[in-house]
Backbone as JSON, one array per atom type, in Angstrom:
{
  "sequence": "MARPDPLGVPRLALLPAGLAALLLAAPVLAMLLRLDLSDLPALLTSATAVDALLLSLRTAASSTVLCLVLGVPLALALARVRAFDNLVVRTLVLLPLVLPPVVAGIALLSFFGRQGLLGAHLDAAGIRVAFSTVAVVLAQTFVSLPFLVVSLDGALRAVGGRHEPVAATLGASPWFVLRRVTLPLVRPALVSGTVLAFARALGEFGATLTFAGSLQGVTRTLPLEIYLARESDPDAAVALSVLLVLVAAVAMALARPDLRR",
  "N": [[-82.17, 20.17, 113.06], [-83.25, 18.13, 110.36], [-83.92, 14.68, 110.75], [-82.28, 12.12, 109.0], [-83.65, 9.53, 106.89], [-83.35, 5.87, 106.73], [-82.28, 5.59, 104.17], [-80.77, 7.77, 103.75], [-81.99, 10.1, 102.95], [-83.29, 13.14, 103.91], [-86.28, 13.43, 105.78], [-87.69, 15.76, 105.56], [-87.23, 16.5, 102.98], [-88.89, 14.98, 101.46], [-91.44, 16.03, 101.08], [-91.21, 18.38, 99.28], [-90.17, 16.87, 97.2], [-92.28, 15.17, 96.54], [-94.13, 17.11, 95.73], [-92.81, 18.12, 93.5], [-92.82, 15.88, 91.8], [-95.58, 15.65, 91.47], [-96.12, 18.07, 90.17], [-94.88, 17.6, 87.73], [-96.2, 15.33, 86.78], [-98.99, 15.76, 86.94], [-100.04, 17.62, 84.9], [-99.68, 16.08, 82.56], [-101.24, 13.86, 83.15], [-103.75, 15.1, 83.32], [-104.07, 15.8, 80.65], [-104.26, 13.26, 79.51], [-106.67, 12.44, 80.63], [-108.45, 14.04, 79.28], [-108.6, 12.87, 76.85], [-110.45, 11.49, 74.24], [-111.29, 8.37, 73.73], [-112.87, 7.09, 71.84], [-112.74, 8.55, 69.49], [-110.11, 8.39, 68.91], [-108.68, 6.51, 67.08], [-109.41, 7.51, 64.5], [-108.43, 10.12, 64.6], [-105.66, 9.76, 64.87], [-104.93, 8.41, 62.61], [-105.27, 10.01, 60.46], [-104.33, 11.62, 57.38], [-102.68, 13.89, 57.63], [-101.76, 13.65, 60.26], [-100.34, 11.23, 60.21], [-98.36, 11.82, 58.29], [-97.02, 13.89, 59.65], [-96.08, 12.56, 61.95], [-94.37, 10.55, 60.86], [-92.52, 12.16, 59.54], [-91.45, 13.54, 61.74], [-90.24, 11.42, 63.16], [-88.31, 10.57, 61.29], [-86.72, 12.9, 60.92], [-85.94, 13.45, 63.56], [-84.48, 11.15, 64.17], [-82.43, 11.41, 62.27], [-81.23, 13.82, 63.08], [-80.35, 13.04, 65.58], [-78.4, 11.13, 64.95], [-76.62, 12.87, 63.69], [-75.99, 14.45, 65.88], [-74.56, 12.59, 67.4], [-72.38, 12.09, 65.7], [-71.14, 14.59, 65.63], [-71.22, 15.45, 68.28], [-69.95, 13.61, 70.06], [-67.12, 13.75, 69.41], [-66.82, 16.5, 70.08], [-67.44, 16.57, 72.84], [-65.36, 14.95, 73.77], [-63.2, 16.58, 73.1], [-63.71, 18.81, 74.73], [-63.37, 17.66, 77.24], [-60.82, 16.61, 77.22], [-58.96, 18.11, 75.74], [-57.03, 20.89, 76.19], [-57.24, 23.36, 74.86], [-59.87, 23.55, 74.09], [-61.23, 23.66, 76.43], [-62.49, 26.12, 77.65], [-63.99, 29.29, 78.57], [-65.29, 30.54, 76.41], [-65.79, 28.55, 74.43], [-67.35, 26.77, 75.94], [-69.52, 28.38, 76.57], [-70.64, 28.78, 74.03], [-71.41, 26.17, 73.47], [-73.35, 25.7, 75.43], [-75.2, 27.66, 74.94], [-77.48, 27.21, 73.12], [-79.18, 25.88, 74.88], [-80.39, 27.76, 76.46], [-81.37, 29.7, 74.8], [-84.25, 31.33, 73.49], [-86.55, 29.47, 71.48], [-87.44, 30.73, 69.08], [-85.47, 32.64, 68.67], [-83.32, 30.98, 68.22], [-84.13, 29.92, 65.77], [-84.04, 32.25, 64.17], [-81.32, 32.79, 64.32], [-80.32, 30.55, 62.93], [-81.44, 31.07, 60.43], [-80.03, 33.38, 59.83], [-77.58, 32.37, 59.26], [-77.9, 30.11, 57.53], [-79.91, 30.91, 55.81], [-81.31, 32.3, 52.71], [-80.15, 34.77, 52.38], [-78.2, 34.59, 54.2], [-75.11, 34.16, 56.08], [-73.67, 31.86, 55.23], [-75.65, 30.73, 53.7], [-76.2, 32.41, 51.5], [-74.11, 31.93, 49.71], [-74.54, 29.22, 49.27], [-77.05, 29.35, 48.08], [-76.43, 30.67, 45.72], [-75.16, 28.63, 44.46], [-77.22, 27.03, 43.89], [-78.27, 25.6, 45.98], [-80.57, 25.26, 48.44], [-81.29, 25.66, 51.75], [-82.89, 26.6, 53.93], [-86.33, 26.29, 54.96], [-86.78, 23.64, 54.23], [-86.62, 20.02, 54.42], [-84.09, 19.42, 55.28], [-83.52, 21.69, 56.72], [-85.15, 21.32, 58.92], [-83.85, 19.16, 60.19], [-81.39, 20.39, 60.79], [-82.24, 22.42, 62.54], [-83.28, 20.89, 64.65], [-80.94, 19.55, 65.41], [-79.36, 21.68, 66.26], [-80.62, 22.53, 68.62], [-80.63, 20.24, 70.19], [-78.1, 19.11, 70.35], [-76.43, 20.16, 72.5], [-77.42, 18.75, 74.76], [-76.48, 16.13, 74.52], [-73.7, 16.61, 74.46], [-73.12, 17.91, 76.92], [-73.91, 15.94, 78.78], [-72.16, 13.83, 78.13], [-69.65, 15.03, 78.38], [-69.52, 15.6, 81.15], [-69.48, 12.98, 82.16], [-67.09, 11.98, 81.08], [-65.23, 13.57, 82.39], [-65.67, 12.7, 84.95], [-64.79, 10.01, 84.97], [-62.18, 10.42, 84.46], [-58.82, 10.63, 83.02], [-57.12, 8.45, 83.17], [-57.16, 5.88, 82.17], [-56.88, 5.69, 79.36], [-54.1, 6.38, 78.7], [-52.78, 4.1, 79.7], [-53.75, 2.05, 78.05], [-52.7, 2.99, 75.66], [-49.95, 2.75, 76.06], [-49.72, 0.05, 75.84], [-49.79, -0.39, 73.19], [-52.14, 0.16, 71.82], [-54.12, 1.71, 69.31], [-55.24, 5.16, 68.84], [-57.96, 5.17, 67.92], [-58.77, 2.61, 68.62], [-58.54, 2.75, 71.38], [-60.49, 4.66, 71.87], [-62.85, 3.3, 71.05], [-62.83, 0.89, 72.55], [-62.14, 1.46, 75.16], [-62.58, 4.21, 76.15], [-65.28, 5.0, 75.33], [-66.87, 2.74, 76.26], [-66.55, 3.14, 79.03], [-68.07, 5.38, 79.55], [-70.58, 4.71, 78.8], [-73.31, 4.67, 79.94], [-73.82, 7.48, 80.17], [-73.54, 8.21, 77.52], [-75.67, 6.85, 76.33], [-77.88, 7.94, 77.72], [-77.57, 10.66, 77.05], [-77.93, 10.5, 74.29], [-80.6, 9.65, 74.11], [-81.86, 11.83, 75.35], [-81.19, 13.8, 73.48], [-82.57, 12.85, 71.22], [-85.23, 12.95, 72.16], [-85.5, 15.69, 72.65], [-85.15, 16.68, 70.06], [-87.36, 15.53, 68.85], [-89.43, 16.94, 70.03], [-89.04, 19.54, 69.21], [-90.01, 22.83, 68.29], [-90.25, 25.81, 68.01], [-87.8, 26.8, 66.76], [-87.83, 25.22, 64.49], [-90.24, 26.02, 63.2], [-89.62, 28.7, 62.64], [-87.29, 28.58, 61.08], [-87.67, 26.51, 59.22], [-90.32, 26.51, 58.45], [-93.75, 25.47, 57.77], [-94.65, 23.06, 56.07], [-96.67, 20.6, 54.81], [-95.66, 17.25, 55.05], [-93.1, 17.94, 54.4], [-91.82, 19.89, 56.09], [-93.5, 20.08, 58.26], [-93.56, 19.03, 61.26], [-94.54, 16.81, 63.99], [-94.97, 18.4, 66.42], [-95.57, 20.9, 65.22], [-97.85, 20.24, 63.79], [-99.54, 19.67, 65.92], [-99.79, 22.22, 67.03], [-101.14, 23.59, 64.97], [-103.47, 22.09, 64.86], [-104.57, 22.67, 67.31], [-105.88, 25.07, 67.05], [-108.03, 24.57, 65.35], [-109.1, 22.01, 65.86], [-109.36, 20.94, 68.84], [-109.54, 18.4, 70.1], [-108.12, 16.71, 68.39], [-105.61, 17.86, 68.69], [-105.04, 17.2, 71.35], [-104.98, 14.39, 71.16], [-102.8, 13.99, 69.39], [-100.81, 15.14, 70.93], [-100.67, 13.36, 73.09], [-99.78, 11.14, 71.66], [-97.22, 12.02, 70.92], [-96.03, 12.22, 73.45], [-96.09, 9.51, 74.19], [-94.38, 8.34, 72.29], [-91.91, 9.53, 72.98], [-91.72, 8.56, 75.6], [-91.52, 5.8, 75.16], [-89.04, 5.7, 73.84], [-87.33, 6.48, 75.94], [-87.84, 4.39, 77.73], [-86.87, 2.17, 76.34], [-84.19, 2.7, 76.44], [-83.42, 2.28, 79.06], [-82.53, -0.39, 79.89], [-79.9, -0.36, 78.77], [-78.79, 1.7, 80.24], [-78.43, 0.56, 82.7], [-76.32, -1.1, 82.47]],
  "CA": [[-81.83, 19.53, 111.79], [-84.11, 16.99, 110.09], [-83.25, 13.39, 110.85], [-82.37, 11.4, 107.74], [-84.2, 8.18, 106.98], [-82.27, 4.9, 106.5], [-81.69, 5.72, 102.83], [-79.96, 8.98, 103.71], [-82.77, 11.24, 102.44], [-84.03, 13.79, 105.0], [-87.74, 13.34, 105.63], [-88.18, 17.06, 105.16], [-87.08, 16.63, 101.52], [-89.89, 14.17, 100.77], [-92.58, 16.86, 100.69], [-90.97, 19.04, 97.99], [-89.97, 15.86, 96.16], [-93.61, 14.77, 96.1], [-94.73, 18.22, 94.99], [-92.16, 18.19, 92.19], [-93.36, 14.78, 91.0], [-96.96, 16.0, 91.13], [-96.07, 19.14, 89.18], [-94.5, 17.02, 86.45], [-97.12, 14.29, 86.34], [-100.39, 16.18, 86.9], [-100.47, 18.13, 83.6], [-99.76, 14.98, 81.59], [-102.42, 13.08, 83.52], [-104.93, 15.88, 82.92], [-104.2, 15.68, 79.2], [-104.75, 11.91, 79.24], [-108.08, 12.38, 81.02], [-109.23, 14.75, 78.25], [-108.56, 12.11, 75.61], [-111.66, 10.76, 73.86], [-110.8, 7.14, 73.12], [-113.7, 6.68, 70.7], [-112.28, 9.25, 68.28], [-108.65, 8.31, 68.82], [-108.16, 5.91, 65.83], [-109.59, 8.41, 63.35], [-107.56, 11.28, 64.74], [-104.25, 9.39, 64.73], [-104.67, 7.81, 61.3], [-105.49, 10.98, 59.38], [-103.15, 11.79, 56.52], [-101.78, 14.92, 58.18], [-101.13, 13.13, 61.48], [-99.35, 10.21, 59.82], [-97.25, 12.53, 57.65], [-96.27, 14.62, 60.67], [-95.39, 11.6, 62.8], [-93.27, 9.93, 60.12], [-91.5, 13.19, 59.33], [-90.79, 13.78, 63.03], [-89.37, 10.29, 63.48], [-87.17, 10.59, 60.38], [-85.82, 14.03, 61.19], [-85.35, 13.3, 64.9], [-83.44, 10.11, 64.07], [-81.31, 11.97, 61.51], [-80.54, 14.81, 63.91], [-79.66, 12.31, 66.65], [-77.16, 10.61, 64.35], [-75.73, 14.02, 63.5], [-75.52, 14.82, 67.22], [-73.52, 11.63, 67.78], [-71.19, 12.29, 64.85], [-70.49, 15.85, 66.0], [-71.2, 15.67, 69.72], [-68.96, 12.79, 70.76], [-65.8, 14.41, 69.32], [-66.8, 17.77, 70.81], [-67.35, 16.26, 74.26], [-63.99, 14.48, 74.01], [-62.3, 17.74, 73.05], [-63.95, 19.62, 75.93], [-62.9, 16.97, 78.44], [-59.43, 16.13, 77.13], [-58.08, 19.04, 75.03], [-57.01, 22.13, 76.96], [-57.63, 24.5, 74.03], [-61.33, 23.61, 74.02], [-61.78, 23.81, 77.77], [-62.44, 27.53, 78.04], [-65.3, 29.9, 78.75], [-65.91, 30.88, 75.13], [-66.31, 27.33, 73.82], [-68.42, 26.22, 76.77], [-70.68, 29.25, 76.42], [-71.24, 28.48, 72.73], [-72.04, 24.85, 73.56], [-74.51, 25.76, 76.3], [-76.11, 28.73, 74.53], [-78.78, 26.75, 72.62], [-80.02, 25.41, 75.98], [-81.09, 28.89, 77.09], [-81.93, 30.6, 73.78], [-85.65, 31.1, 73.08], [-86.55, 28.74, 70.2], [-87.56, 31.63, 67.93], [-84.15, 33.24, 68.48], [-82.51, 29.93, 67.59], [-84.52, 29.88, 64.36], [-83.52, 33.44, 63.51], [-79.87, 32.59, 64.19], [-80.1, 29.61, 61.84], [-81.74, 31.79, 59.18], [-78.94, 34.33, 59.59], [-76.42, 31.65, 58.74], [-78.23, 29.22, 56.42], [-80.95, 31.47, 54.95], [-80.89, 32.7, 51.36], [-79.29, 35.95, 52.53], [-77.37, 34.34, 55.37], [-73.66, 34.17, 55.94], [-73.33, 30.73, 54.35], [-76.76, 30.43, 52.81], [-76.12, 33.18, 50.26], [-73.2, 31.21, 48.8], [-75.22, 27.98, 48.88], [-78.13, 29.71, 47.15], [-75.8, 30.96, 44.42], [-74.81, 27.33, 43.87], [-78.45, 26.29, 43.66], [-78.59, 24.78, 47.16], [-81.4, 26.0, 49.38], [-81.4, 24.91, 53.0], [-84.05, 27.05, 54.71], [-87.67, 25.86, 54.55], [-86.68, 22.32, 53.64], [-86.47, 18.98, 55.43], [-82.74, 19.58, 55.83], [-83.61, 22.76, 57.72], [-85.73, 20.71, 60.13], [-82.79, 18.39, 60.83], [-80.42, 21.33, 61.34], [-82.85, 23.08, 63.7], [-83.32, 19.91, 65.74], [-79.57, 19.29, 65.85], [-78.88, 22.87, 66.95], [-81.17, 22.63, 69.97], [-80.47, 19.0, 70.96], [-76.69, 18.75, 70.48], [-75.87, 20.41, 73.84], [-77.83, 17.73, 75.73], [-75.54, 15.02, 74.4], [-72.35, 17.06, 74.78], [-73.02, 18.18, 78.36], [-73.99, 14.66, 79.47], [-70.95, 13.05, 77.88], [-68.51, 15.76, 78.94], [-69.5, 15.36, 82.59], [-69.07, 11.6, 82.42], [-65.67, 11.86, 80.75], [-64.46, 14.19, 83.46], [-65.83, 11.89, 86.16], [-63.95, 8.81, 84.9], [-60.78, 10.83, 84.39], [-58.06, 10.23, 81.84], [-56.03, 7.55, 83.54], [-57.23, 4.57, 81.51], [-56.42, 5.76, 77.98], [-52.64, 6.26, 78.57], [-52.37, 2.72, 79.93], [-54.01, 1.3, 76.81], [-51.79, 3.46, 74.62], [-48.62, 2.17, 76.3], [-49.77, -1.35, 75.42], [-49.77, -0.42, 71.74], [-53.45, 0.39, 71.22], [-54.24, 2.94, 68.52], [-56.23, 6.08, 69.41], [-59.32, 4.75, 67.61], [-59.05, 1.42, 69.43], [-58.74, 3.22, 72.75], [-61.8, 5.33, 71.92], [-63.93, 2.33, 70.92], [-62.82, -0.2, 73.51], [-61.84, 1.91, 76.51], [-63.23, 5.45, 76.56], [-66.74, 4.98, 75.19], [-67.51, 1.82, 77.21], [-66.54, 3.69, 80.38], [-69.1, 6.41, 79.69], [-71.75, 4.23, 78.06], [-74.6, 5.18, 80.44], [-73.98, 8.89, 79.81], [-73.73, 8.28, 76.07], [-77.04, 6.42, 76.03], [-78.84, 8.93, 78.23], [-77.43, 11.86, 76.24], [-78.53, 10.23, 72.98], [-82.05, 9.64, 74.3], [-82.27, 13.21, 75.58], [-81.09, 14.53, 72.21], [-83.68, 12.4, 70.37], [-86.48, 13.47, 72.71], [-85.51, 17.15, 72.42], [-85.36, 16.88, 68.63], [-88.74, 15.14, 68.55], [-90.35, 17.96, 70.52], [-88.65, 20.88, 68.78], [-91.12, 23.55, 67.65], [-90.04, 27.2, 67.64], [-86.73, 26.96, 65.77], [-88.27, 24.58, 63.26], [-91.23, 26.87, 62.55], [-88.98, 29.93, 62.16], [-86.24, 28.3, 60.1], [-88.09, 25.55, 58.19], [-91.69, 26.71, 58.04], [-94.72, 24.42, 58.07], [-95.14, 22.49, 54.82], [-97.05, 19.22, 55.1], [-94.82, 16.22, 54.45], [-91.75, 18.46, 54.14], [-91.26, 20.5, 57.31], [-94.49, 20.12, 59.33], [-93.37, 17.93, 62.2], [-95.68, 16.57, 64.88], [-95.29, 19.58, 67.24], [-96.21, 21.92, 64.4], [-99.2, 19.76, 63.51], [-100.31, 19.86, 67.15], [-100.07, 23.65, 67.16], [-102.17, 23.96, 64.0], [-104.72, 21.42, 65.23], [-105.11, 23.3, 68.51], [-106.75, 26.17, 66.67], [-109.22, 24.12, 64.62], [-109.63, 20.76, 66.41], [-108.67, 20.69, 70.11], [-109.46, 16.97, 70.39], [-107.0, 16.18, 67.61], [-104.38, 18.35, 69.31], [-104.8, 16.38, 72.55], [-104.6, 13.05, 70.72], [-101.45, 14.05, 68.85], [-99.92, 15.42, 72.06], [-100.49, 12.08, 73.79], [-98.94, 10.32, 70.8], [-95.85, 12.51, 71.04], [-95.57, 11.81, 74.78], [-95.88, 8.06, 74.18], [-93.16, 8.04, 71.51], [-90.76, 9.91, 73.8], [-91.65, 7.64, 76.74], [-91.01, 4.51, 74.66], [-87.6, 5.86, 73.6], [-86.64, 6.47, 77.22], [-87.97, 3.07, 78.32], [-85.96, 1.26, 75.64], [-82.81, 3.03, 76.82], [-83.16, 1.95, 80.46], [-81.62, -1.54, 80.06], [-78.53, 0.04, 78.48], [-78.3, 2.57, 81.31], [-78.09, -0.23, 83.87], [-75.09, -1.88, 82.22]],
  "C": [[-82.72, 18.3, 111.59], [-83.32, 15.7, 110.15], [-83.38, 12.65, 109.53], [-83.02, 10.03, 107.94], [-83.09, 7.18, 106.67], [-81.61, 5.01, 105.15], [-80.83, 6.97, 102.71], [-80.67, 10.19, 103.16], [-83.51, 11.88, 103.61], [-85.53, 13.74, 104.75], [-88.33, 14.67, 105.16], [-88.12, 17.25, 103.64], [-88.17, 15.87, 100.77], [-91.08, 15.0, 100.31], [-92.32, 17.61, 99.39], [-90.73, 18.04, 96.86], [-91.32, 15.4, 95.62], [-94.3, 15.85, 95.3], [-94.12, 18.35, 93.59], [-92.69, 17.1, 91.26], [-94.79, 15.07, 90.56], [-97.0, 17.08, 90.06], [-95.74, 18.6, 87.79], [-95.55, 16.07, 85.89], [-98.55, 14.8, 86.12], [-100.82, 16.74, 85.54], [-100.61, 17.04, 82.55], [-100.98, 14.13, 81.87], [-103.69, 13.8, 83.11], [-105.16, 15.79, 81.42], [-104.74, 14.3, 78.82], [-106.23, 11.78, 79.57], [-108.99, 13.08, 80.02], [-109.37, 13.94, 76.98], [-109.86, 11.35, 75.4], [-111.24, 9.52, 73.08], [-111.61, 6.72, 71.89], [-113.25, 7.34, 69.39], [-110.79, 9.08, 68.02], [-108.16, 7.68, 67.51], [-108.27, 6.84, 64.64], [-108.65, 9.59, 63.4], [-106.1, 10.94, 64.43], [-103.92, 8.8, 63.36], [-104.97, 8.76, 60.15], [-104.19, 11.2, 58.62], [-102.16, 12.79, 57.1], [-101.06, 14.42, 59.42], [-100.04, 12.12, 61.15], [-98.13, 10.86, 59.18], [-96.38, 13.22, 58.69], [-95.48, 13.68, 61.56], [-94.19, 11.0, 62.09], [-92.14, 10.93, 59.87], [-90.74, 13.46, 60.63], [-89.82, 12.66, 63.37], [-88.13, 10.29, 62.58], [-86.19, 11.7, 60.73], [-85.18, 13.92, 62.57], [-84.26, 12.24, 64.9], [-82.21, 10.65, 63.34], [-80.52, 12.97, 62.36], [-79.81, 14.14, 65.06], [-78.36, 11.7, 66.15], [-76.15, 11.72, 64.17], [-75.17, 14.49, 64.84], [-74.41, 13.88, 67.68], [-72.23, 11.86, 67.0], [-70.42, 13.53, 65.28], [-70.28, 15.97, 67.51], [-70.16, 14.86, 70.47], [-67.56, 13.39, 70.63], [-65.73, 15.73, 70.1], [-66.7, 17.55, 72.31], [-65.96, 15.76, 74.63], [-63.02, 15.66, 74.04], [-62.47, 18.61, 74.29], [-63.32, 18.99, 77.16], [-61.4, 16.69, 78.42], [-58.46, 17.13, 76.52], [-58.15, 20.4, 75.72], [-57.51, 23.32, 76.15], [-59.15, 24.65, 73.95], [-61.96, 23.91, 75.37], [-61.64, 25.26, 78.23], [-63.86, 28.1, 78.03], [-66.02, 30.13, 77.44], [-66.56, 29.64, 74.51], [-67.48, 26.78, 74.61], [-69.69, 27.08, 76.68], [-71.4, 28.97, 75.1], [-71.97, 27.14, 72.76], [-73.34, 24.92, 74.34], [-75.56, 26.75, 75.83], [-77.44, 28.23, 73.99], [-79.72, 26.24, 73.71], [-80.88, 26.54, 76.56], [-81.69, 29.86, 76.08], [-83.42, 30.31, 73.6], [-85.66, 30.43, 71.71], [-86.65, 29.65, 68.98], [-86.21, 32.29, 67.63], [-83.22, 32.23, 67.81], [-82.84, 29.83, 66.1], [-83.99, 31.07, 63.58], [-82.01, 33.33, 63.31], [-79.55, 31.64, 63.04], [-80.4, 30.25, 60.49], [-80.61, 32.75, 58.82], [-77.71, 33.66, 59.01], [-76.75, 30.84, 57.48], [-79.28, 29.78, 55.47], [-80.41, 31.95, 53.62], [-79.99, 33.93, 51.38], [-78.35, 35.81, 53.71], [-75.89, 34.29, 55.04], [-73.17, 33.06, 55.02], [-74.41, 30.49, 53.32], [-76.73, 31.19, 51.5], [-75.23, 32.49, 49.25], [-73.83, 29.89, 48.34], [-76.32, 28.26, 47.87], [-77.58, 30.02, 45.77], [-75.41, 29.68, 43.7], [-76.04, 26.47, 43.64], [-78.86, 25.39, 44.81], [-79.35, 25.64, 48.15], [-81.66, 25.13, 50.61], [-82.66, 25.3, 53.76], [-85.35, 26.56, 54.1], [-87.63, 24.56, 53.75], [-86.57, 21.3, 54.78], [-85.09, 19.05, 56.07], [-82.74, 20.65, 56.91], [-84.19, 22.23, 59.03], [-84.65, 19.96, 60.9], [-81.76, 19.31, 61.48], [-80.97, 22.04, 62.58], [-82.88, 22.12, 64.89], [-81.93, 19.63, 66.28], [-79.05, 20.46, 66.68], [-79.36, 22.89, 68.4], [-80.9, 21.39, 70.82], [-79.01, 18.6, 71.17], [-76.12, 19.02, 71.88], [-76.26, 19.36, 74.88], [-76.87, 16.55, 75.71], [-74.15, 15.44, 74.88], [-72.17, 17.25, 76.28], [-73.03, 16.87, 79.15], [-72.69, 13.88, 79.34], [-69.72, 13.73, 78.46], [-68.4, 15.53, 80.44], [-69.03, 13.96, 82.94], [-67.59, 11.4, 82.14], [-64.8, 12.46, 81.84], [-64.53, 13.35, 84.74], [-64.93, 10.66, 86.14], [-62.48, 9.16, 84.82], [-60.1, 10.33, 83.13], [-56.95, 9.26, 82.13], [-56.03, 6.24, 82.76], [-56.63, 4.6, 80.1], [-54.9, 5.67, 77.85], [-52.14, 4.83, 78.79], [-52.58, 1.88, 78.69], [-53.05, 1.7, 75.7], [-50.39, 2.88, 74.8], [-48.56, 0.7, 75.9], [-49.87, -1.5, 73.91], [-51.1, -0.2, 71.06], [-53.47, 1.71, 70.47], [-55.27, 3.86, 69.16], [-57.67, 5.67, 69.14], [-59.71, 3.52, 68.41], [-59.32, 1.82, 70.87], [-60.12, 3.88, 72.89], [-62.93, 4.31, 71.93], [-64.0, 1.33, 72.08], [-62.56, 0.22, 74.95], [-62.71, 3.11, 76.9], [-64.75, 5.36, 76.5], [-67.43, 3.95, 76.09], [-67.55, 2.36, 78.64], [-67.67, 4.69, 80.6], [-70.39, 6.0, 78.97], [-73.08, 4.73, 78.63], [-74.85, 6.64, 80.07], [-74.2, 9.04, 78.31], [-75.15, 7.9, 75.69], [-78.04, 7.46, 76.49], [-78.77, 10.22, 77.43], [-78.06, 11.69, 74.87], [-80.05, 10.26, 73.07], [-82.57, 11.06, 74.53], [-82.23, 14.02, 74.28], [-82.24, 14.15, 71.28], [-85.0, 13.0, 70.85], [-86.6, 14.98, 72.48], [-85.77, 17.45, 70.96], [-86.81, 16.57, 68.26], [-89.73, 16.23, 68.95], [-90.04, 19.37, 70.06], [-89.77, 21.55, 67.99], [-90.68, 24.92, 67.11], [-88.98, 27.41, 66.57], [-87.12, 26.35, 64.44], [-89.25, 25.46, 62.5], [-90.58, 28.1, 61.93], [-88.03, 29.66, 60.99], [-86.72, 27.42, 58.95], [-89.52, 25.75, 57.71], [-92.57, 25.51, 58.38], [-95.36, 23.93, 56.78], [-95.43, 21.01, 55.05], [-96.19, 18.24, 54.32], [-93.39, 16.65, 54.21], [-91.12, 19.0, 55.41], [-92.25, 20.49, 58.48], [-94.36, 18.89, 60.22], [-94.57, 17.82, 63.13], [-95.97, 17.75, 65.81], [-95.98, 20.69, 66.46], [-97.64, 21.52, 64.07], [-100.1, 19.91, 64.73], [-100.7, 21.32, 67.31], [-101.18, 24.08, 66.22], [-103.52, 23.34, 64.37], [-105.37, 22.07, 66.44], [-106.1, 24.41, 68.18], [-108.06, 25.68, 66.07], [-109.88, 22.88, 65.22], [-108.9, 20.42, 67.7], [-108.54, 19.21, 70.46], [-108.31, 16.31, 69.63], [-105.67, 16.62, 68.2], [-104.03, 17.53, 70.55], [-104.32, 14.99, 72.15], [-103.16, 13.01, 70.2], [-100.43, 14.33, 69.95], [-99.62, 14.13, 72.85], [-99.6, 11.15, 72.98], [-97.47, 10.72, 70.92], [-95.25, 12.11, 72.39], [-95.25, 10.32, 74.8], [-94.61, 7.69, 73.42], [-91.91, 8.38, 72.32], [-90.6, 8.97, 74.99], [-91.1, 6.28, 76.32], [-89.51, 4.59, 74.42], [-86.82, 5.81, 74.9], [-86.7, 5.1, 77.89], [-87.03, 2.07, 77.66], [-84.52, 1.5, 76.02], [-82.46, 2.57, 78.23], [-82.29, 0.7, 80.64], [-80.17, -1.21, 79.77], [-77.95, 0.9, 79.59], [-77.88, 1.77, 82.53], [-76.78, -0.99, 83.7], [-73.86, -1.14, 82.71]]
}
């Protein structure tokens, strides 16, 4: 048996840990080394790049807010309400994590498209969802919501349900208990889940392309712009890819102080 080091990590585990870190870091480093700094300002300030970046930030922020509005109650129900804690509900929550992005887009079209289950009624009322900015937000929410729910559900189960009844016996309302007791207890998980949801939404590609299309300024997010640039201008694709990595890295770095609290 391998002898553990003073930190409790077996020395034998350090080799695969290093290989894992190398596997994650090396491709990003290789992309950075391909970057031509002399052409970078022109590539990143082009009209298409700016439009794609701003659209990505707007839609990712909107989908993250939607994830919070829907995901926090869902995580609470999964952790606290027996009727929600079953295989069917959990499978539905986790399904977007394993669905191929194109399948997710087809599923969204089947529901929100002009001939979809709900989309047909919306279209009859003059409301078109597919191939619009709203479709981008819905696609991003569909794929990123499980990240928030799973993170928060695990934290809620870890802290248990012993604190809320005590606050309730002291006369606190359910909303007060949620704001001042439950959510502060799981704040690190809430912050990390929110950041993961934002990062996943920012990088969403397949479901967005299938469900929302690629219209500049309307549905062409930064990942879609990178895909199109890869065919015609590889240097621009690399520059935009680095930009996307930097935006996601900044979001995670800003969340770290909250995670330590």
